[in-house]
C-alpha positions in Angstrom: 0.0 0.1 -0.4 1.2 3.7 -0.8 2.2 6.1 1.7 -0.7 8.2 0.0 -3.3 5.7 1.1 -2.1 5.8 4.9 -0.9 9.1 5.4 -3.5 11.7 7.6 -3.2 15.3 7.1 -4.5 18.1 8.5 -4.7 21.3 6.8 -4.9 24.8 8.6 -5.7 27.6 6.6 -8.3 30.4 7.7 -9.2 31.1 4.3 -11.3 28.2 2.7 -9.6 29.0 -0.7 -6.5 28.3 0.3 -7.9 25.5 2.4 -9.6 24.0 -0.8 -6.6 24.7 -2.9 -4.4 22.5 -0.9 -6.9 20.0 -0.3 -7.6 19.8 -3.8 -3.8 19.2 -4.6 -3.7 16.7 -1.8 -6.1 14.6 -3.6 -4.7 15.1 -7.0 -1.7 13.4 -5.3 -4.1 10.4 -4.7 -4.0 11.7 -0.8 -7.4 11.3 0.6 -7.1 11.2 4.7 -7.3 14.9 5.1 -8.7 16.8 7.8 -9.2 20.8 7.9 -9.1 23.5 10.8 -9.8 27.0 10.4 -7.2 28.7 12.7 -4.6 26.9 15.1 -7.1 26.7 18.1 -9.8 24.4 16.2 -6.8 22.5 14.8 -5.2 21.8 18.4 -8.2 20.5 19.5 -8.8 18.0 16.6 -4.8 17.3 16.9 -4.9 16.6 20.5 -8.2 13.6 20.3 -6.9 12.3 17.2 -3.1 13.3 16.0 -2.4 13.0 12.5 1.0 12.4 10.2 1.7 16.2 8.9 0.4 19.4 9.5 0.1 22.1 6.7 -0.3 24.9 8.2 -0.9 28.6 7.3 1.2 31.3 9.1 -1.1 34.3 9.3 -4.4 33.3 11.1 -6.4 34.9 13.7 -6.5 33.5 17.0 -3.6 31.6 16.9 -0.9 31.8 14.1 1.1 28.4 12.4 4.1 28.7 15.0 1.9 29.1 18.1 -0.1 26.2 16.8 4.0 24.2 15.9 5.4 25.3 19.8 2.0 23.7 20.9 2.3 20.8 19.3 5.4 20.1 19.9 5.2 20.7 23.9 2.2 18.7 23.8 3.7 14.5 24.2 0.7 13.3 22.0 1.6 15.3 19.1 5.1 16.5 19.4 6.2 13.7 16.3 3.7 14.8 14.1 5.4 16.4 10.8 4.9 20.2 10.1 4.8 22.4 7.1 4.6 26.0 7.2 2.8 28.0 4.2 3.2 31.6 4.3 3.0 34.5 1.7 5.8 36.4 4.3 8.7 34.1 3.8 10.9 36.3 5.9 13.9 34.5 6.9 13.1 35.5 10.8 10.0 33.4 10.6 11.6 30.8 8.9 14.6 30.8 11.4 11.8 30.7 14.4 10.0 27.8 12.5 12.8 26.2 12.2 13.5 26.4 16.0 10.5 25.6 16.8 10.8 22.1 15.2 9.5 23.0 11.8 10.3 20.4 9.0 9.8 22.1 5.8 8.1 25.4 4.8 6.3 26.8 1.5 5.9 30.3 0.0 2.5 31.2 -1.1 1.6 31.1 -4.2 2.9 28.0 -5.2 2.3 25.4 -7.6 0.7 21.6 -6.6 4.2 19.9 -7.6 6.1 22.3 -5.2 3.7 21.1 -2.4 4.2 17.9 -3.3 7.5 18.2 -3.5 7.6 20.1 0.2 5.6 17.2 1.5 7.8 14.4 0.3 10.7 16.0 1.9 9.3 15.8 5.3 7.1 11.8 5.0 8.8 10.3 1.8 7.6 9.6 -1.7 3.5 9.7 -2.0 
């Protein structure tokens, strides 16, 4: 069974359009086990109850941004091993460095092509 058939991914973005583009791209790669959340708080609640293999999160969100979500995931024993990809339109070095310090596995700058997303994910989890 291929990794794409087994992997569970959570997409976190406050913009429904962005969530849709990411989930559509994942679907085109054959990834079917995709869950979504509108912000970091909602994602944290869902992930604490049922962890996934990988989180793809926007950086700039209300209530809890992507790096705060990452911080809480890494601080919680049940979720600390979840892969984490940050997607941001503001790929400033300071944000990237802070993410790496918190344990971010990879990042992707918006706008991106589906193949860029696939390559980014595969660098974290292996070939889909």
